C-alpha positions, 0 to 999 in steps of 0.5 A: 509491518507487512500488512501495513505496507500492503494496505497503504498500497491498496488504499492509496494506489502508490507504488512499492518504492513510493510507499516505503519511502513516504515521509511524514512531511509529505502528508498534508492533513488540512488544506482547501483540497482536503487531506492528501499525500505528496509523492515528489518526482524524484521518488516516483518511477516516472519522475512525475509528482503525485498528489494523492487524496486521502479518504477517511480510511487511508487517514485512519491507517496513516494516523494509527501507523504514525503512533508507532513511528517515534521521532523518525521522519519516515512513516514506516521507519526501519530498525537502526542501531543507536547513533545511526541515521534514521532510515525507512523500512524498505520492503523487498517485493519477494518476502511480503509477496510470498507471505501474502501468497501463502495466506491466500493460496495464490501468487500475488505481487504489488504490481498485481495489486495495481492491476486488480484495483485498476480493473475494479475501478473500471468496473465501478465506471471510473474514467480511464484517464482518472485511473491513470492519474490515480496510478501516476502513469506517465503523461505524454510530453512532447514540447516545453509547452505541453510539458508545462500543460501536463504539469498543470494536469497533475492537479487537474484531476484531483477532485475526480481522483478523490471521488474515485478513491472514495468509491473504491474504498466504499466498495472495498469496505461494503461489498468485499469486506462486508463493513470490516475495512476499519477493523482490518486496518486496526488489526494490521497496525495494532493486532497480534501478528501471530503468523509473523511471530511464528515465522520469527520463532521458526528461524530461531528454533529450528525445524523441530519447533512448534513454530516451524510446524505451524508455518509448514502446515499453513504452507501446505494448506496454501499449496493444496488450495492452489492445486484445487481445479477451477 
């Protein structure tokens, strides 16, 4: 589920914990405002609720993921033993981050992803206050009056956020992925996870296995890319 986890953050601009702890009843599929996610204040870093619009790409990703979630209340359920309570698949930053880093030949973290997307949004002429709203940055609160006003602001930029996300996803699809974003989404959820399977076999079979050799070869390739001078 590593690829799914990264894609959810990339498309929805949510934080790591907000992504991992997403529940099915926090997805609003139909409303006068269109489809959106609800991140409650107790799950967000700044204790501020987030209402994040969903585009056709993020809806597709969530719909595919939900097909594999079974009866769990979580969008990405973790493994549980029979009789145990359902729990989310809580991804630690280090493992998926290092896995993606090896693939692209450069160190990357979820926080780096948020910085990168914010930079691209600025290049796409998205207003700074809309970028802040998309990333659920803390709104200033100095008095009870301004606090009430800022709670209303959480909804105030909703239409602007939707327009910004649609522009970002179109840019990601057409300019960066050359029209292959939907294919990447389907691959992340339903495609063969050859690298992940190789890593699992590596742990089971040891350093003499073909899986270990494959993993080491890919790691060496990634390291060589990092050493190439710019």
